N, C-alpha and C positions, 0 to 999 in steps of 0.2 A: 442500523443508524436511523431514522431516515434523514439525510441532509436535504433541506428544502430546495426546490427549483430556483428560488430567488438567490439563495446562498451560493449555489453552484453554477448559476447561469454564466458567471464570468469565466469559470473553468471551461465550460463547454463551448463558449463562443468567443473566447479571447482572440483567437486567430481571425475569425470571421469579422470582428469589429475593427480589424486593421491596426491593432496595437503594435507599438514598437517592441520587438521581441529579442532584445539582447544580442546574442552572438552575431556579430557582423553588422549590427545596426548602429546608427549614430546615437551615442549616449547623450543624455541631457547635458546642457552647458555646465561646465565646472565639475562634472563627475568623472570618476575613474574610467579608463577604457574597459570595454567588455570584449568578449571573444574568447576562444579557447586559450588556456594558459600556454605560455611558451614552453620550450623543452625544459626539463628539470634544471635546477640551479647547479652551478659548478664553480670551481675556482678558475674563473676565466680571465682574471687580470683586469677586468673592466670595472669602472665605478658604477655603483648602484645606489639608488635612493631607497630609504626604508622609512616609512612613516605609517600613519594610521588616521582614521577619523572614527566617528562613533559607530560605523558599520563594520569595518574590517581593517586588516593590515593593507598597506599600499606599498608594493615593491615595484620600483620604477614606474610609479603611477598607476599600476594595475592592481585591481583588487585580488587579494589572495586569502582564502580561508586556510589557516594552518590546521592540518589534521595530523596530530603528532602522537607518537608513542614514546613512553619512558623506557630507557635502557641505561643500565649502569655499567660502564666499562669495567669497574673494579669488581663486579660480580661475575665476570667472565675472563679469567686470567690467561687468555690465549689470544693474542692480538689478531691472529689469522681469522679467528672465528667472529671477530667484530664485523668483518665484511659479510659473512654468512647471515648474521642477524639483520644487518642493515639492508641487505638485498631483499630479504624476506619482507621487511617493513615496506620498502618501496613497491615491491611487486604486489603487495596486498593493500595498496591504496593510500598508505601514509605518504605525506609529502614533507614530514619533519620528524626529527628525533629530539627528545629532551633528555639531558644528562645532568646528573649531579657530579661534582668533583669533590671527593672526600679528603679533607685535610689530613686525617690520620693515616691514610693510605700512602701519602706522599712524603710525610715528614717524620723520620724516626727520632729526631732530636731538634732542639731549638736551633734555627739557622741552617738546618740541613733539609734539602728538598730533592726528591728523586722523581724525575719524569722520564725514566728510561724503561725498556723492557715491557713488562705487563702494565706499567704505569705511564705509557707513552701517550699523553693527551694529544700531542701534536699529530701522531699517527692516526688516532681515532678521528680527529677533525678532518684530516686529509681524506680518510676513507669515507666519511659521511659525504664530503663534497664529491668525491669520485662516484659515489652511489647515486647522487642526485637528490640529497635530502637537505632541507634547511635544518639548522641547529638552534635549539633553545638551551642556553648554557646556564647552569645553576651551581656556582662554586661556593655557596655558603656566605660567610664562613661556617655557619651552622647548617646542617642539612637534615638532621633527624634520620629519616630513611631506615629506621630499625637497625642502625649500625652503632658500633661501640661509641659511647659518649656523643652520639648524634653527629659524628664526624670529627669532633675535636680530637687532636692527637693526645696520646696518653700523657706526654710531658706537660700539656697545658693544664692538666688537673692539679698540678702542684705549683702553679704560678700565682702570683698575687694579682689582684684586679678582678672586678666582677665582670664575667663574660656577658656578651650580648648587650652591653651598655657602652656609653661613651667614656668609661673609665680609661684614662690614658695608658695604664699598665697593660690592659687587655688590647687596646688599639695598636700598641707597638707590634704585638704579634700578628694581629689581623692585617696590618699594612704590609708586613713582610710576606705573609701568605698571598695576599692579593697581588702584590708586585710580581711574584714569580708566576702565578696563574695568568695574570693579564698580559704578561710578556708573550706567553704562548698564544692566548686567545686573540690578541691584536693582529697576529699574522693571518687569522682566519676569518676576519670580518667580511661580510658580504658587501659592505659599503665600498671597499677598495678592491674587491674582486679576489682577495686572497683566500677566500673560503666561503662558507655558507652560514656563518653565525649571524642570526638576525635579531635575537632577543637575549637579554642578559638579566639574571635575577639578582636582586639585593636581598640578602638574608633569607630566611625560610620560616613561614608560619610564625612570624614574630608575635609573641603573646600580647593580648590586648591590654594587660595591666602595666605594660611598660610604654604606653603611648604618651607619657609625661615627658618632661624635659630631657631626661637621660635617654629615653627611647628616640625622641625626635632628633636630638643631637647625634645619636648613633647613626640613624638612617641618613641624616644629612652628610655625616662624615663618610659613610660608605659610598654615597652618590658622588661626592666630590672626588674621592679617591679613585673610583673606577673611571670617571671622566678624565682625571689627570693622567691615568694610565693609557689613555688613547682609545678607550672603548666608546665608540660613537653611535652604536645601535640603540634603539629604545631600551630603557631599563624598566623593571617591574618588580613588584613584590607579590607573593601569594598569601592572601589572608586565609587563616585557618577557619573556613566557613564564611558565609555571607554576612559579615559583620560591618563592612564599610570601613575597616581599619586600613590605614596607609594608602588612602586614595590620593590622587593628585592634589597638591596644595596643603597636605597635612604635615609636611616637613620641608625644609629649605632645599631647593634644587639649584641654588645659585643664580636665580633669575631665568633659568632655562625653562621654557614651556613647550608643551606638545611633544615631549620626548620620554614621557614616563606613563606607564599603564598601571591600572589596578587589575589584579587578578585574585581569584578566590578558589579554594579547593572544595570538592564535593565528594563525599563517600556515603551516599544514601543507602538505606536498607533495601535489599532487593525484594523484600516481602511487602513493601509499601509502594503506593503509586509514586512515580517520579515527581520530584518537586519542581515547581516553576521558579526559575531563577531570575528572569528578566522581563521580556515583553508581556508575559502572562502572569508575572509575579505580583507581589504586594506593593512594589514600588518603594521609594524612599531610600534612606541610607542602608537599610537592611534588605533591600530588594534585589540582591544579587548584582547583576551587571548594571542595574539602574543606580547603584551607589556612585557610579562614575559615568554620568551620561555622555561625556565627551569622548570616551574611549570605547573600543569594541568590547563586547562580552568576552571574557578571557577566563578560562579555567586551567591554571597550570597543572592541576591534578584532578582527575576525575576517576573514580574507582573502576579499574578494569579487573578487580579481584579484591582480595584482602589478605593480610598476613595472618599466619597461624602460630600460636604460641606452643611452648613445650606441652606435651601431652595431647596436642590437638584440641585444646580447650575451646577454641573458637568454633570448630566444626564437629563437635561431638566425637573426637578421636579419629575422624575420617580423613583428616589432612586436606591437602590442597585439591584433591579430586572433588571434594564437596564444595570448595570455593568456586571451582570451575562450573559445577553443576548449578549452583544457585545464581551465578552470574554468567549465564550462557549466552548463546547468540540472540535469543529472543530478548533477554535482558538488555543486551547492547542496543538492539533496535528500539526498544521502548525508551531507554534512558538517553541514548545519544541523539536520537531524533528529537526528543523533547528538548534537549539542550540546544540543538540547532534552531528549533522553533522559537526558543527564548532568546535568540540573538547571540549565542555563543559562537564566535567566529575564530577563536583561538582555543583549540580543544585538545588537551593532552591526556592520554589514557595512561594511568599509573596502576599497574605496570603493563607494558606490552610484552616485554621479556624480563622476567624477574631474576633468573640466574641463581647463583649460589653465594651465600654468605660464608665463604670458605675461611679457614684458619680461625683467628680470634676476632673476625670482623663483626659478627652479629652482636647486637645489643642483648641484654639479658633476657628480654621478653621472647625472642624467637630462636628457633633451632636453625640448623645449617641451611636447609633448603629455603630459598626465597622464590619458589615457583609462583606463588601469589594467585594461582588459578588463572594465570595470564593467557593471552591468546597464543603466544609461543611458550611452550612449556620449558621446564628447566633444562631438558635435553635438546632444546632448540627445535622441537617438532611443532609444525603448524597444527593447530587444533581447529575444530569447527567454529570456534569463536571468531576466527579471522574472516569468515564470509561476510558478516555485516560491515566490517571495516573495509573490506575489499570493495563492496558495492558502494558504500557511502563515499569513500575516498575517490573512487573513479567518477562518481556523480559530481562531486564538488569540483573536480578538475575539468569535467566536460561541460558543466552548466554554470557559467560565471554569474548568472542571475541570482544564484543562491548566496553570493557574497554581500548582497545589499538587499535586505528585506525589512519591510515594515509590517506591523500587525494590520491585517485586513479587517473588513467589517465583520460583525458577529455572524455566526452560523446559527440559523434557527432550525427548529424541528429535529434537533439531534437526538438520536437514540441515547437514552441515559446510560446505556452500557458502554458507550464510546466517548472518548474525549477527542475533540477536534480543534486543531490550531490552524486558523486561516492566515496566510502570509502573502504579501505582494511585493514585487520589485518596483519601486516608485519610478524608475527610469524606463523600464522595458514593458511593464504591465504583466510580466510573467507571474503566474499565481501558483502557490503551493499549499497543500494541506497535509499536515501530519495527523494521522488518525490512529488513535491508541486504544487498545483494549486492556483494561486492568483487571478484568474478570477472569474467572477460571473456566469459562465456556466460550467456545468459538461463536462469533457473531457474523451472520450472513444476512445482509439486508439490501433492498433495492436502493439504487442511487439514481437521481433523475436524469443525469447526463449520459447514462449508458444503458444499453439493453440488458447487460448482464449484471447480476448483483455483485456487491463488494463483500469479500470475506476477510475478516481480521481474526486470526487465531487467538486463543486465550493467551493472556500475558504477552502480547506482541504488539507490533506497530508497523506502519508503512507510511511512505511518503507518496503523495499523488501530485502530479504536475500538469500544468496547462499553459500554453502560450510560449513554450520554449522552442528554440530551434534544435532540430535533430539533423545535422548536416544542412542541406539547402532546402529543407522542408520544415514546416511548422507543425508542432504537435497540438492538436485541439485538446485532447485529454487522453488519459490511459488509466485503467484500474490496476495495471502493473506498475512497479516502481522503476523509473528510468535509472540506468546505471552508467552508460557512456555513449558517446558518439564520436566518430572519427571519419576521415576521408582516406580511403585506401584505393589506389588505382583510379579507376574512372567512376567509382561509386562511393556513396556515403554508407556508413554502417551505424545502426542504432541498436543498442542492447537494452532490453527491459527484463525485469526479474520478478519472481514471486515464488510462493511455496509450490512444491510438486503436487500436481493434480488440480491446481486452482484454475478456474475459468476466468479469463481476462478479456478485456476489450480495449483496443488501442485505436485512436482516431487521428487521422492526418488530414490537414487541409490540402485539397487538390483543386486547382482551377477547372480542371476537366477530368473526365473519368480516366484513371490510369490503367495500365496493363498490370495485372497482379498474378504472380505465379507462386503457389505454395511449393517450395522446394523440399521441405521435410517437416514432419510433425502434423499435429491435429489442429488445423486452422481453417477458417472460412472468412469470406470478405463480402462487403457490400458497399456500393457507392451511392450516395444520395445527398443532394443539395450542397455540393462542394466539399463533402467530407467522406473520406474512405475509412470504413470501420473494419478492423481485423479482429475477429474473435478467435481465441485459441485456448486450448487446455494445456497447461504447462506440464512438460515431461521431457527431460533431456533438453535438446535444442531445436526449437521450431524456427524454420527459416521461411521468410516471405519476401519475395523480390517485388518491389514496386517500381515501375518504369513509366515515364511520361507523366501525364496529369498536370502539365504546366511547369514541370521542373526539368532542367537540363541534365540532371544527374540521376541515375537509378539510386534507390535506397534499398539496402538489404536490412530488413527488420529481423532481428534475432531475439527470440523470446526464450529465456533460459530459466529453468528452476534453480533453486539456490545452489544445489550441489554442482550443477553444470556451470553456473556463473563463477564459481570459485576456481574453475579451470579455464577461464577466459582471461588472457593476460594482455594488457596494453603496455607498449613500450614506445616512448617518444624518442626519436633520433633526429639529428640535424637535417636529415633528408626526408623526414616525415614519419608519421606514426606507423607502428606495426601492431597487429592484433594476432595473437596466437591462441589456439585452442588445444587442450589435451593433456599436457604434462602436469605433474604435481607442482612444479614451480618453474617460472621463467625468470632467470637471473639477469641476463643481458641480451640485447639485440643490437646488431650493427649492420649497416649496409655497405657493401663493398662492390660497387658497380651493379651487376645483375644478381649478386649473391646476398642473401640475408643470413648472417651468422648468428646463431642462437646458442645460448648456454642455459642450462637449467637442470632440474632433477626429475627423476621418475622413481616411483615406489613400486607400482605395478605396471605391467605392459600398458602402453597408452598410445592413442592416436596423436598425430601431429598435423595441424592445419594452420596455414599462415596466410593472412591478408597483409599485403604491403604496398608500397608505392609502385607506380608504373615502372615497368622494365624489370621487375624482380622475376627471375626465372629459375633460380637455384636456391636450395635451402641446405644449410649445414647445421648439425646439432652436435654440440660438444666436440667440435672439430671434425666430425664425420660427415661425409656427403650423403644426402638422402635422395633416393629416387622418388619423384613426386609426379602428380598429375593435376591438371587444371580441373576445377569443378564449376558447376553452374552457379555457385555462390561467389565466384570471382576470386577464389582462393587457390593455393597450392596445398595438396594433401599428400602426405607421405604414403607410399604404397604399402609399407610394412609398419607394424606397430613398433614404437620405441620399446626397447627391452626394459623390463623391471629390474629391480635390484637383485643381484645374486645373493645366495645364502651367505651369511656371516657366521663363522664358527668361532666360538670362544673357548679357550682351554680351561680345564679344571685347575683350581689353585692347589698345588701340592708342594711338597718339599719345604714345609714350614720348619723354622728353627726358633727356639724359645730361650729367653733369658729373663730371670727375675732381677728387679732393680730396687730402688729406694734404699741405698746404703745409708742415706741421711738419717734413717731411723735408728741405726745402730749406735750403741752407747759410745763406742770407740771411734766413730767417724771423725775425721779431721776437718773441722769447719773453720780453721784459722784464716782461710782466705776469704771468708764471707764478710759481708758488710756488718758492722756493729750497729745495732738498732738503738741509738742513744739520743735521737733528736727529742726536743722538748716542746716544739711548736710546729704547727702545720697550717697550710692554707686550705685544708679540707673543710668541708661543711660539717664533718663529723667531729664532735668535741674530743679532745685528748683527755683521757681520764686523769683526774688529779693524782699526782704522785707516781705516774707511770710514764714510760717513754713512749714516743710515737712508734707504733708498730705497723702503720699503714704502708702497704707495699709500694705504692706510687712514690711516697716521699723518699724512697731509696733507689728510685730509678727502675723499678720493676712494674711494668704496666700491663703485661699480657700473659694470660695462661696461669699455670700453677706457680705457687710460691711456697718455699720452705722456711720454717723457723726452727731454731734450736736455742732453748733456754737453759743455761747452766746455773745450778744453785747447789747449796748444801743444806742438809737437814731433812727432817721428815714433815709431811703434811698429810692430812686426812683425804683431801680431794683438791682438785683444781677446776676452776670455772674458766672456760675459754669463750670469749665473745668474738664474733666475727661478722663481717659484712661481705656477702658473696654475689648478690644478684640471684635471680630465679635459678633454681636447680644447682646452686653451688653446694659444696660440701667441705667438711673439715674432718681430718682423721689425725689421731694422736698416738704417740708411743712414749713410754717412760723407760729409760735405760734399755731401749730396744724392744720392750714388750708392748704389744698393742693395748691401748686403752679403749679404743672404739672409734666410731664414726658418727658424725651428725650430718644429715642431709636436709636441705631446705625442702619444704613440701611441694608436691606437684600443684601448680596453680589451677584454679577453676575459673569460670567466666567472670566471677565477681572480683577476683584478685589478680587476674592475668595482667592488667595494666598497672598494677602497683609497681613502684620503682624499686628502691633499695630493699633488699631482704637481709635482715640481720637476725642473729640468734645468740643465745648464751647456753652452753651445754656444760654440765658438771660431770667429771669423771672421778670415781674413787681411785686413790693412788695406792698401789700395793706397797708393802713395807720394803725398805731397802735391804739388800742382801747383807750390807754391813751397817753398823749403827751410825757411822758417820762417813763423810767423804763426798766427793762430787757426784751429782746426779745430772741427768740431761733429759729435758722434755723436748721431743721432736714433734712438730706439727706441720702437716701438709694441708694447704687450703687451695681448693680449686675455685678460682674466681670465674664468674660468668660475665665478665666485662663490666664496663662502667654504665651507670644510668645515663639516659639522655637528658637533655636540658630543655624540654619542650616549653616550659613556662618561664624560661629565662631567670631562674633563681639558683643557678650554680649547682644543680643536682648532679651534674657530671663529676663534681668534686667530692661526692660522698666516698668515704674510705672503702678500700677493698683489702681483704686479708684479715689478720687478727687486729682487733681494736683494743682489747683489754685482757689481762690474765690475772686472776685472783686465786691465791692459795688459801685453803680453808684449814684451820687448825695450826697454822704456822704462818710466818711472814718472812720467808727467805728473801735475800737479795738475789736478783736474777740478772744475769748478763745475757742479752739477746743478740743473736746473729741471724741474718736473713739472706736468702739467696733466691733469685728468680731467673728470668731468661738471660741468656748471653746477649751480646751486641746483635743488633738487627742484621738479619741475613741480607747481604748486599744485593742479591738477585730477587729473593722471594719477599723481602720487605719486613717491616717490623711486626706485622700481625701474624707471621707464619708459625712461630713456635713460642713455647712457654718455658717454665723452669724445671721440668722433670729432669732427672739425672740423665736419662737416655737422650733427651733433646740437647742438653748441654754437651754431651759426649758425641753427638752426631749419629746416634743409632738410627735415626729416621732418614739418613741420607744415602743415596746410591754409593756403592763402593766401600761402605763400612765393612770391616772384616769380621763377619759373624761366624767364621768357621768353627770357633770354639763353643758356639751355642749348641744346645741339645736339640735333637730332632723332635718334632711335635706334629700332632695331627688334630683335626677337629671332627666332631665336637669335643669340647673339654668341659669338665665339671670339677672345679677345685675351690677350696676355701682359703682365701688369703687376703689380709688387709694390706693393700699396697698395689704395686704396679708390676705387670709382666709384659714383656715385649715379644712380638712375633714378627718374623720377617720371611719373605719369600721373593722369588723372581718368577716372571712369566713372560712369554713372548707372544706377540700378535703378528699376524700376516694378513691384514685386511687389504683387499684390492685397493690400489691407489685411486681408482675411479669411484670408490664407494665412501660415502660419509656415514660412518657408523657411530652412533651415540652409545657409549658404554657406561654402565654404572657398576658399583660394588654393592652387593646386597648382603646384609647380615640378618640372620633370624635365629631365634632361640626361644626357650620357655620364658614367657614374659614375667614370671615370678623371680627370675634370677636378677640380682641387683649388681650391675656393673656397667661401665661405660668404656667406649673405645674412641681413641683419637686416631684418625686414619691419615696415613702419609703415602702419597704416590710420588715416587721419584723425588722424595724430600719435600713435596708440597703438602701442606696440611689441608686436607679436603673436608674436614669437619668432624663433628662429634656425634657419636651414636650412644644413646642411653637406652639400654635394653628394656628396662622395666618402666619406662616413661613414654618413649616414642613421640609422635607417631612415625617418624622417618626410619625407614629400613634400607632404602636404596640411595646411594650417594653418586652423583654424576662425576665422572672422570673426564674432564674436557680434553678433546683431541689437541695435541700440541704439548700439554703436560703429559697426556697419555701417548705413548709411542705406538701408533696402530700398526707400524711395520718395524718391529724391533723389540728390544728387551726393556722390561720395566721392573722397578723395585717397589714392593708393597711392604709397608711396616705398620703394625698395629700396636698402640700402647694401651693396654687394658688396665683400667683402674677399678678395683673392687673393694668393698668394705668388709668382706669376710663373713657376712651374716648369712649368705646363701651360697650355693655352688655358683661359680661364675664361668662364663664361656671364654671365648666365643662358641656358638653352636655351629651353624653353617655359614661359610663365607664363600661367596661365588661371584663371578662376573656375570652381568646381566646385559643383554642387548635391549636397549630402550627404544631403539628405532634405527632405521637405516634407509639410505636413498642412494641411487646411482646418480652421481653428479657431485654436488658440494663445491667447496672452494679449495684451492691449494692451501695446505696447512704446514706451516713451519714449526719445527720442533722448538719448544720453549727451553731456554737454557736452564738446566737443572744440575748445578754443580754438586759433586759428591764431597765426602769428608776430606778435608785437607790432609796431606801427608804429615804424619807425626802427631 
């Protein structure tokens, strides 16, 4: 660096100058109260006020920085596991969760809405409140989110009216949707204590080109509708980038002021320096948070990873592991601390748990996994990316000064290799500097306020603080990053963090020389001129006890390297905070008299140490009593290690049975019960070819998965040209009189075409001569649709056709009667996105209890050539210990040159699509609850192959993706079998 003495003099002497220092001090007149945040929010039945000013949210008049993670309940179809994910968020420093509500997930048909079972929004909101998390609710109507049609239900694609505008035909459907959603949400508003919902989003990334009257009227309509439904928390919209679109005052809010926020999304490249959005940005309407100077900096979405398209095009075929590598813990420190420095006080990480786009949920651009490279992976396993969130979240909770910051005076003499952001709390005088290294080499340089140099690793950042309270003492400065402070028993505890092996110096103001005891670790200390300086080399947990020195309470100074800090868990209870060290996760803590009851997870054998309020003398872990001893640190330490997770053994998948299907391709198949495709007009954005009937599948009520066509005609023709629209990775295969004509597949996208929307093609097949000179002929066509386009630019692209669009015979012009068949009625439990129109799906071959005794025995690997569909079924039993949370996946592998795809069904639930020669996904998560970890399970595979290569499957096996001793109780999700008869 070097940071000049003048620039950092305030850091070194803030305490000595007697500045008002936040926690516990009197705030300036008219400002929000400071001090440690209260216990986490809950559905307490009490009324709460929710507002904001230009600095931060104000909840009950107290400043709160919302540190939020995005989680989509619809991407984890096991309600018991919602609690698991939410508890992990809270434990790792998040105080809020942001959720989309996807219209297509809840509405199988116009006027029909389902919020039961895996779609129980009420249950999710209750669970969030019980976990102690604020909720940012985002119900669309459009959500994008890489889901089918951007969240619009399939039936909306065939309705009149221009979506995402004030077109009355569209608004009728929107109002109906919002009515049912808001009826649930209104019960969970934090304003009346029914829950913890504190923010509500209108629309989503609404395109800039609709900011004219139709757009303004649309936004005004949504605002009025939501308010009329009783939603009284602040509303917001998320601008797609820092454009200054839909800021307060750009549309009519019915005269209401001060209840609407501007937010904008950010997905910056990880290979470029973090952009400056606010305090240090360019300013003006395109200056990020400065586009709305009266509201706090708000990022409803900031990249915590990135989605990956078919073929792994975004990450060179490496999949989400590469996303996690390029957006790792150091990325989070650099980018998230930069956001904080720029005034972002409502910060939502998209995604924090990505989950699974199961069934026909994914938009065409993405495959089944929505892992996203997120901090919690698809199997719900914590990753190293959680450490920065853990540290920053705890810091924001413990240091309220960070909720109100102004840009401080410039820093001079800065080493050009480092970027420094100086900040000050105008009420308390507390000062902060975010120091960032965008280079590829570590920078170690002297700083004037400390005897030890400051080290910032390559492509990393840190936050330095001065003038904050750590308990009942005042921090002069530290070259380590503060993480938290709390009072436990008769002492205060302060935690500071940094990289392992780093040399740090932490200085505390002391009116007189204190008594200092190094209890553990490599540390030294010195007292001079009213300041105690503790120097330490970080490794594990260094403990320094400071007593006296003008303070009535001892201070336990804990200096932790990153890995150790991730095993320090704070939990606030009504009786006071608890600090726990050791286990892989702390889920809950409760005080019952002298007993502290803890629940959590271990992966490996781990120590357990607890600091709690006065009088605590006994510790329970997962309902077991632990023998403990008191330590010189003021804690209780278990005498024995907590056990790690026992081995989890998974069975081999054997006993497979096999059956070929697609009878629809046979010449004599009876299709008299199918829909006649004879419509002449459509609301689709795809033109209807002149002189031909509408063949678009959606117009006949078939919205998801595969669709079959059968065209009956007489006479001869040389060839037939089939036009279709499928979306990325779709395909078409055809038969004439039962004989295969061939298959056309959409190409694998590359980085240039991956974001392209509609994928269409015309393929011509030569027609073999008829066996008789005249008589009826039948052309059978199977189209695998890869779902509807999204509507990101508000131009009705979700209405682009799917399925066949035109059929032209060459060498003749026969009259053709078309019939069409797709999925059956929506599964009342699994929902409309669970199955498509394959024969086996319509007949229940994917369901438990289907009588497959007449099928032939089969084994893997297989290598056969056939155009069409073959089904495989087996059953397997698991006996995982009830005290173990085992994340299990299904892994398919084969020669990548073999062209086939597999639809995977677990107990009737469609867990996704595997494309062997495209990838990159090979392992599919089987969520507990859908997966019976103690009982019998049915696995069905629908293999679709084009006949050009041998097709598998090759190897099919269960994979243990992770396990932990602990977890949450999991209820079996209802998985009904095939109805009798």
